[in-house]
N, C-alpha and C positions, 0 to 999 in steps of 0.2 A: 120517557126520559132515560138517557144513558147514565149508568152508575159510574162514577169516577173514584178510582182507588188511588191511594197514596203511593208514591214511587218507593219501592223497598231498597233500592240501590244505596242510598245514604245510610240506612240501617246496617246493611251488610258491610259497607266500607268503614263505617265508624266503629262497628263491633270488631272487625278484623284489625283495624288500626290501632285502637286502644289496647286491645289484647296483646297484639304484637309488640307494641311499644313497651308495655309493662314487663312482659317476659324478657324482652331484649335488654331492658335496664339491668335486669339480674344477670343475664349472660355477659354483659359488658363489665359487670363487677361492681355496680353501684350499690347493690344490696343483695342479700341472699335470697334464694327462692323461698317463699312462704306461702301461707294460706291465702293471702290476697290474690296471688297469682293463679292458684288452683280454682278459687272461686270465680275469678274473672274469665279463666279459660272455659270453665263449665257453663257459666250463665251468659255471658256476654259473647265470648267467642264461639262457644258451642251452640247454645239454644237460640240466641237472638240471631246469629248469622244463618243458622239452619232455617229458621223461620223466614229470613229475608230471602233465602234461595227458594223456599217453597212458594213464596209470594211472587218471585220472578217467573217460576213456572206458569203461574196463572196469567201472568202478563204477556207470556209468549217469549220471554227473553232466555234462550237456551244458554247463553254464555253466563249470564247472572245466576241462572239456576245451577249450572254445573260448578261454577266457582264457589258460590256462597254455600251451597249445600255441602260440597265436599270439604271446604275448609272449615265449616261448622263441625263436620265429622272429625276432621283433624284435631280440633281443639278438644272435643269429647274423647278422642282416643288418647290424646296426651294426658288428659285428666285421668283416664283409666290406667295408663302406663304408670303414672306416678302413684295413684292411690291403691291399686290392686295388690301390690306387694306388701304394702303397709297393713292391709286388711287380711292378708294371708291367702288371698284368692289366686295368686300367681307368683312366680319367682320374679326377682328383679331381672330385667332384660340385660343381656350382655351388650357390651358397647358396640360390637360389630353388628348385631342385629339392629340396634338403634340407628347406626350409620347407614344401614341399608334402608331402613323405614323412612328416615328423613330424606335420604337421597332419592327415593321414589317419589316423595312429595315434591322434591325439586324437579324432577322429570315432568310430573304432572303440571307444575307451575310453568315450566318451560314451554310445554305444548299449548297451555292456555295463552302464553305470551305471544305466540305465533298468531293467535286469532285477534289480537287487540291493538295492533299498532296503528290502526286507523281510529282508535277509540279515545284519543287525546294523549297529550304529552305526559300529564301526571299519572294517568292510569298506566301508560307504558312504563313510566318510571317505577311505579309501585311493583309491577310484575317483574321487571328486570332485576330490581334490587331483591325482590323475594326469592327469585331463582338463585341468586348468589348467596343469600342468607342460607337457604336450605342446603346448598352444596357445601358451604363453609361449615355448617353444623355437622353435615355428614362427615366431612374431613376431620372435624374435631372428635367425633365418636370413634372413628378409625384410628386416629393418631394420639388422642389425649392431649393435644397441644392447646394450652390455655391461651396462647396468643391467637390462635384461630378462633376460639370461642369468643374472646374479647372483640376481635374484628366483626365477627358475625353479630355480636350484641350491639355494637355501634351502628353497624349497617342496618340491623333490624329496627333500631330506634328511628333511623331516618325512613326506612320503608313504612313503618307503622304510622308515623306522624304525617307522612305524605298521603296515605290512605285516609287517615282521620281528616286531613285538610280537604281532600277531594270530597269526602262525604258532607262535610260542613259546607263547602262551596255549593254543592248541588242544593242542599237545604236552603241556603240563602238565595240562590237564584230562583228556585221555584216559589219561595215565600214572596220575594220582591217582584216576581214576574219579569225580571231582566237580569242581565249578566252583572254579577257583583265582583267575584274573584276569578282571575284567569285560571284556566286548567286545560 
């Protein structure tokens, strides 16, 4: 009898979506960045998303493995960038270096976007908005413009909630055995 494994894609999308939305609420100015964001970045964005990427590896999904594992590492590195200076393990990063760091993530997201335009409208929307968010955040770090940060925050909320929606839609479809929500 063939062993059937759960689809890890919803875990990766939901982890990414909720973590992105929460951080983006802060970037948009709804509330300050606090421990809840760091905890979610570490556990849900970092660990759960990396786990989903590893599961995608074993399912033979190169895109899912590359996306979820790398973005899990993104959240873990963001956690480290935030926490290490507080612990005295590293200096606070300069804004230009953070701009380059987040800009490179935007480049990675852009290159992944080229691979998924046949993957459905919502997934394409998630990645296109993610690229814009990363590059807007990069521009914020280089310029210090709070208007750019606020824009990135609002768009990040849309991006995150879209990824969350897609993850939930896949869970509903697979649970019901039929298409429930469009994507």
